[in-house]
N, C-alpha and C positions, 0 to 999 in steps of 0.2 A: 789888768795885765792879760796877755793871751793865754788860752788854754794849751798846755804842753802835754802831748802824749809821749810816753817813753815806750819804745818798742824793743823787746829783748828776744833774741833767739837762743834757746838752750838745747844742749845735748851733752849728757853725762857730765854735768858740771857741778856735782854735789860738794866738791872741795871748796869752792870759792863763792858759790851763789848767795849764800847768806850774807857774806861781807858786802857783796855788790848791792843787794837789796837794802842793807842797812845804810849804805852811803847815799842811796836815793832817799830813803825815809828821812835822813838827816839834812836834806836841802832846806835852804832858807825860804824857798818858794817851791811848794810841793807840786808835782805834776797832776794834771787832770786825771790821768789814768796810767797805768803800767800794764801794757799788753805783753804777756809772755807766751811764746809759742815754743812748745817743747817738741823736739824732733825724734819722738820715741826713744827716749832715754831708757837705759836698761839698769841704772843705778838709782839712787834716792833723790835725784834732783827735784822731781815733782812733789814728793813728800815734803822736802824741806821748804819749798815754795808755799805749799798749802798750809803748813804749820806756821810759817812766818805771817801769812796773810790773815790768819785768825786774830792776831792781836796788833796787827799793823794799822797805822793810819793812812796807809796807801791804799788807793783803789786798784787792787791787783786783779787782772782778768787773765786766767790761766787757760790756755788751749793746748790739748794734747793730740799730736798726730798719731794715728794708728800705725803708720809706717814711716820709715825714715825717707825724707824727701830731699835732703841736702840743704846746705846753709842759704843758698840763694832763694830757693822756693819757701824756706822757712821764714826768712825775712820778708819776702814779698807778701806772705799771708798776714804777717804782723802789720805791715804797712796798709794792707787793705782793710784791716780791722780798726785801725786807729781813727779816732774822731776829732782829735785836736787840731787847733789852728797851726801848730808847729809839731813836728815829729822828730824826737830825739832818738837816734839809734844807740843801742846799748848791748855790750857783750856781757857774758855770764861771769867773767872772772876779773873784772877790773874794779877800780875805786874811783868814785867821783868826788871831787872837792865840793864842799857844802854849798857854795854859791854859784855852782855851774849853771843850773836850770834858770835861776834868776838873771844871771848875766846874759845868757842866751836869749831869754825872753825879752829883756831890755833892748838887745840889738835888733830883734825882729820888729820892735815898735817903730823903727825907722822905715821910711818909704823904700820900696823897691829892693827889699832883702828877701832873696829866695833860699839862700842857704848860708850856714855858718860853720866853719871848722875852728875849734879852739885848740889851744896849744896842749901838749901832753908830755908826760915824762915816763920813761920805762921803769918798771919795778920788777923784781924777781919773784920767785914763788912764796917768799916770806914777807913781801911788801917792802923790801929794802930797794934802794936806788940800784938800777941795772945798768952796768957800764959795758959798752960795746962800740969799738970804733967802727965795725961793719955797719951797725944800725945807724950810727951817726952820720957816716959818710954816704952809705948807699941806700938807706931806707927812710923815706919821708925826710930827706936832708933839708927840704924847704924850711922846716921849723928852725933848724939850726942856722941857716945862712942867709935867707933872703929878706924877711920882714925887718924894716928899720923903725916902724911905728907900731903902736899897740893894735891898731886894726888896719888890715890892708885889703883892698879889692883884688880879687883874682879873676883874671881874664880867661876867655875860652882858650886862647892861645897857650897860656901857662898850663892849664888843666890838661890840654892834649899832650903835653910833654911828659907829665908824670902826675900821679895823685899827690895831694898835698897832706893828707891826714887819714888815719884809719877811721872806719865808720863810727867807732865808739866815741870819737871826738866831734862828730858832726850832728847837725840838726838841720831840717829842711821845712820849708813852708808847704802847705797842703797842695798848692798848685804845682809845685815842682815834684812832689810825690806822685800826684795824680798823672803827671805827664810822663814820669818814669814808668809807672805801672802800665801805661798804654802803649809804651814802645820799647820796653827792656829787652835785651838780648841775652843769649847764653853765651858764656865764655869770657865774660868781664865781671869783676866784683861789683855788687850792687852799690856799694858806696861811691866807687869811682863813676858809675853811670849817673848816679843822683848828683854828684858834684859837678859833672859835665853839664847836665841839664841846668843846674842853678847858674853856672858860669854863662851858659848860652842865653839864658834869660836876663843876663847882665846884672845878676844879683848875688854873686858868691863872694863871701868874706872870710878872711882868716883873722882870728882874734889871738894876738900873740901873748898869751898868758896860760900856763899849764893848769888846766882845770880837770884833766882826766889822768889818772895814774893807770897806764897801760901795762898789764902784767905779761911778762914773758915767761913761759914755762914749757915743759915738754909736750903738752898735749894741745896747745892752741895753734891756730893757723894764721901765718902772716901773709899779707897780700904781696908776696915777692914773685917776680917774673922768673920764669926758667932762665937759666944761664945760657942755655944752647939755642935760644931764639933766633931765627933767620930774619933777614930784612923782610922777607915775604910774610912771615908770621906776624911781625910788628905792623906791617902794612895792613894785614887783615884785621888786626885789632883796631887800628885807627879807623878803618872803614865801618866797622861794627859800632864804634863810639860815635862816628858821624851819623849813623842811622838812628841812634838813640836821641841825638840832639837836633835832628833835622826838622822837627816840628816846633822846636822852642823859639826859634827866631830866624831872621834872614842870615845872620852870621852862622848859625847852626847848619842851615841848608847849605851854605857856601862851603863850610868844612866838609859836610858830607859828600857833596858833588866832587870836590877835589880829591878826597881820600878814597872815594869809590873808584874813580877813574885811575888814580895812582896804583891801587891794588890790582885792578884789571890789567893795567899795562905792564906792571912788574910780573904778574902771574903769566901772561901771554908772551913775555920776552919781547916788548915792542919799544925799542930804545928811541925810534923817531918820534913816537907818540909822547914818550917822556920828555924828549927835547923840546917838542912843541908846547908842552905844559909849562916850560920855563917863562913863557909869556903871560901865563895865568896868574892874575893878581893874587888869588886865594893860595895857589901853590907856593908863591914866594912868601906869603904872609905866614902860613903855618908850618912850612918846612925851610930849614936853613940851606944856604948854598951848598954846604957840605953834604947835607942830606939829599938835595936834588942832584949833585954830581954822583953821589954813591948810587942813586936810583938808576942814573943813565948807564953807569958801568955794569951794575947788576943786570939790567935788562939786555945790555949788548953781549954779555957772555953766554956762550952756547954750550 
């Protein structure tokens, strides 16, 4: 089987970190290594990790940042340190089902798999099921609505519309990780960028079985978009995402070219440039008629 590196970013996670590590130690297939990068915690997080590592059968490698660098840079550091064929992202406060790593590793044994997102379910601070219509309808609703089979291939077009899973439910091949590290941008979640790269490589899959218990509590960060985003804000995000995937494939470059021009024309209020783009195959492919019409109206307003 393939070597799997687990990359965990921690910050003031003393409350749940031991439970997360225990769920990794309880895997039916143990990871090759567990890379933990702590972002200058001021609680007992690193002490708990060091104590756990003394008696654990896991190969835990703890790295401590001297100063807080933020979650994106923290995860990037962990990804650069990982040596495995597959890299599984891990939060500090969740619980993994015992067969998660084995299942993910088996999927990567197939040809042309660059990334895998597994199903997940929400739990609360106490580990009980977390019920929320808002999360079900508005946050990663893909899990609830779209997959009809156990495993589904996710296209670049799908991933450009929305992320399909939180990072803690995802794993990526080394090639996708390296491509992300060489072209990642600020302002977008690392897991979204990684999933987009894997999709652009024509190798992103969703495994429709909940193998991660994703904890919702007062101190964690959800990848939710601001409610007051403008059309221009969203267009800028798409342009950035296009930049990330532009080197991954011809399709990735096509999305970047279209999204870059779209952002430029919206920002410059150039309605006739937008109208001319209606003839562009990529514009029609990645943006619906409603979106294209909305672009023209936005650009035409003064």
